[in-house]
N, C-alpha and C positions, 0 to 999 in steps of 0.2 A: 804303189805296187798293185798289180792286178792278179787275178786268180791263177793265170798260167805261171806267173813268177813264183807264187807261193807253192804251186804244185811241183815246180822244178826244185825248189828249196827242200820240200819234203822228200822228194825222190832222192836227192843228193845228201839228205840228212844234214842240212845246213840251216835249220830253223832257229829262230830266236826263242826265248822263253817268255816274251811279252808280245801281245797282239792287240791291235785295234781293228776291228772288223766293222765295215759300214757299207752303204750302197743301196741299190734298188732292190736286191733280192734278199728278202728275209729268210727264205729257205736256205740259201747258200751260207748266210751268216750263221744260222743255227747249225747247219751241217758241219761247218769248219770249227765252230766253237766246241761242238761235241767231239770232233776228231782230235783237236789239239789239246783237249783236256782229258783225254782218255788215258789216265795214268793210274795204274794199279796201286792200291793201298795209299793213295794220296789223301791229304786232309783238305776237304773242300769247304769253301764259303761262297755262297752265291747270293747276289742281290738282284731283285727283279723290280724294274721301274722305280716306284717311289720308296722302295725299301732301303735304298742306298744310305749308308752311314760311314762317313770318312774314317772315324776313329776305329770302328770295328774292322774295317777293311785294312787299315794300316797295321793294326795290332796283329791281324792274321798273318800278314806277310812278314812281320817283324819277328814273330816268335819262332822258336826252334821246335820242330816236330818232335814229339816224344819218342818216336821210333826212327828218327832220321829220314822220314819219307818226305815227299814234296808237299808244300803248301800251295794250293791252287785257289786263286781268287777270280771269280767271274762276276762281271757287272753287266746286266742286260737292261737297257733303258732307251726310251724315246727322247729323253731329256739329256742334254750335254752335261757330262761330269766336268767340273772345273779343270782347266789345263794343269794348274799347279798340283791338283790331286793326282792326276794321271802321271805327271812327272815323278811324283814321290813313289807311286806304286811301281813304275817302271824302273826307277833307280834301285829300289829294294830287290827287284829281280836281277838287275845288273850285278849287285853285290852277292847275291845267292843264286847260283845257277840251278838249284833244285826247285826254286820257286817258279810258279807259272801264273801270269796275269793275262786275262782276256777281257777286253771291253767290247761288248757287242752293242753298237749304237744303231738304233732303228729309226732315228730321226731323218730329216730331209736336208740338213745342212752338211752337204758332202764336201764343200770347199775347205772347211776347217782341217779335215784329216787327209785331204787329197794333196796337201802341200808337203813336199819332201822335207822342208825346213821345220815342220811342226815338231817332229821328234828327231831332228837331225843329229843331236849329240848322243842318242841312244841307239842300240841295235834292234829296237822294237820293230815289228813288222806291221805297218799300217796298210790294210788291204781293202780295196774297193771291189765289191761284188755287183756286177751288172746282172740283170735278169738273163738266165741262160738262153741261148738260141735253141731252136728246135732240136738240132742234132746233139747239143750238149745235154738237153733234158732227156733225150732218148738214151744217151750213154750213161747218164746217172741212174736212170731207172733200170737199165740192163745190169748195171753194177749192183744195185740194190737187190735185184732179182737173183743174181748169182750168189750174193751173200746169204740170201734166205732160202736158197735151194729151189727157186721157181724156174721152171723151164718155159721160157717165152722168147719169141723172136722180135726183131725190131719193128716189124709191121704191126704186130699186136700191141707193142708198147706205144707206137705212134697213135693207134686207135684209142688206146686208154687215155692218152694225153688229150686227144681231141674231145673225148666225152667229158673230160673235166676242164674244158676250155683252156688247156695248157697249164693248169695248176699242178705243179710237180709235187707239192706236198700231199695233196689229195691222192694223186696217182701212186705215190710211194706207199701210202697207207693201205692201198688195195692189195699190195703184195702179200700181206698176211692172210688175206682171204684166199689167195691162190696156193698157199703152201700145202694145203691138205690134198691137192691133186697130184698124183704120181704119174703125170703125163704132161705133154706140151700144152700150154694155154693158148687157145686160138681166139680170133676175133669174135667167133660165135660165143665162146665162153664169156668173154667180156660183155657182150650184149646181154647175156642172161644173168650175170653175176654183179655187174657194176651198175649202180644207179646214180648217174651224174645229175644231181638236182638241177644244176644250171642248164644243162643241155635239154633235159626232159621238159623243163618249164619253158625254155626259149623255143624249143621245137613247137610246143603248143601255141606259144605267142606268135611265132612266125606264120604258122598255118592260119591262125585267126586273122593276122594282118593280110595275108595273101588272098583270103576269101572275103575281105572287107567286112568282117564282123566286129562286134563290139569287143575291144581288147582290154577294157579297164579292169575287169575282174581278174584276168590273167596277170596283169601288171601288179595288182594289189597282192595276189597270192605269192608271186615271185619275191616281192619286197618283204613280205611277212616271213618268208623262209630264209632271210638273211642276205639276199643279193642286194647290191646297190645299183643306182641308176646308171652309173658309168659302165659297170660290168654288163648290164643288160644291153646297152648300146654297142659295146665292143663285141658281145656275143652275136648280136644281130648282124653287125658288120662282117664278122667271120663267116656266118652262115650265107649271107648274100654273096660274099666272095667265092665261096664254094659253088654256089649255084651258077655264078658267072663262068667259073672254070669248066663246069659241066657243059654249059651252053656253048662255049667256044670249042671245046673238044669234040662235042657231038656234031657241030656244024662243019668242022674240018675233017673228022674221021668217020662220021656217020653213025657211030655207036660209042657208048661210054666205056671207059676202062678205069675202074676205081684205083687200081694200083698206080697208074700213071698220073691220075688226077689228084688223088688224096695222099698217095704214098703208102697205102696199105690196102689189102683186099677186103673191102667192106662187104657186109652181108648183101645178098641180092635184093632184098626188099628196100634197103636204104638207097642202093644205086638206082633202082627203078623209080623210087619216090622223088629223089633229087633230080633225076633226069627229066621227069615229067614237069616238075616245077620250074626247072631252069629254062625250058623252052617256051614258057609263057611270056617271057619278056624279051624285048629287043636290047641289043648292046647299049644303046643310048640311055635306056631306062636304068640299066645297071650303073652307068656312069653317074646319073643324077642321084640315084639312091646312095651310092658311096660318098658322093660329095656332101649330101645332106647329113649322113650319119657321122662322117668325120668332122664336119663343122660343128655338129651338136656335141660331140665328145669334147672338142676343144673348148666350147662354151662352158660345159659342165665343170671343166678343170679350173675355171676362173674362180677366184674367191668371192664369197658373198652372193652367189647366184642360187636360184630355186631350181635345183636339179630335177625335182619331180615335175615341175611345170614344163621345163625344157624337154623332158622325156615324153610327156603326153603330147606336146606340140609336135615333136619330131615324128611320133608314130601316126598322128593324124595326117601329117604331110606325106609320110610313106604311102599311106592308103590312097592319097590323092594322085601320087605319081604313078601308081600301078592301075 
C-alpha cells in the first residue's frame, strides 16, 4: 500500500487498527504514526530503537484498559522486529478493535514489508512512504501552516523548502517561528528569519569554489556542524542546476525571472547574484560539472568508501573544470 491509498482509507473512515509504516521518508513515517495514534485518553506504550521488549509489548495489548479506553502500542526502530512478534501484536488488535498497533520501521529492507503476502491474513495496513515530491512537500507545509494559523503562500513555502535543501522536517519546525506574526509571511521575512545552515554554508563553499580559493576550511566547518559528504554534494548539484537554469533563461529571454526559474519570487539581491554567476560558464561546462557531481554522489553511496576523500577530490576537479 502507498500513501495515497492510506489517505483514501482515512478519508472514507476505512482504516485498520494495526499499521506497518516503512520507506524512504522518515518524516512521513513520523507524521502518520502521530496521526494514527492520536487517540484521546488512550493508554500508550512506546518503544524506541533498542528499547523493544516483546513481553512488555504483548502484555500491554493483552490487558484490558482500566477505564475501557484504547491500548496503543508504538514501536519505532531501525532494526526489524521478528515477524512472529508482529503477527502476535496484529492478531491481538484483530481480536480487540479498541487496540492500536503501529510499527514504524526506519531501516532499509523495504522488500520484506512491501509484499502483500507478508500480512495477507490480517487487515493490517502496511504502507510504504516515498520521499514527497516538491508539490507534496509544499502541500504538507501549507497544511501545517493552516493548522498553526500561519498566513503564507505557496511561493514563500517553496522558498522555505529551498533554504533547507528540501528538508520538510526543518521547514515545518520554522512554522512556530512565524506564528507570532499577524500578517502574511513573505520571502523577505523568510530571508530575515530563517537560517538554513546547509544553504548558508554551501553558499559560502560555492563562492569559494567559483573563485578558485582554498575550500578545505569551509568543508571542515560544514561537516563539524552536522552535514555529511553526500548532502554537501547534492546541495552543490542543486545550486549548479539553479545556475544553469538562470543561464538558459537569460540566454533565451535576455533577463531573469525568478518566479519562472525557481517557482517563487526570490529577493532581488539573490536574483542578481545568481544571474551574474550563471553567465560565467558555458553550457558544456555545466554538463561536465553535473556529470562529475552525480558520479561522485553515486560513488559515495557505495559501501566501504572514504566519502571525505571522494568529496575533496570532487571539489578539486570542480575547480579545474571552471
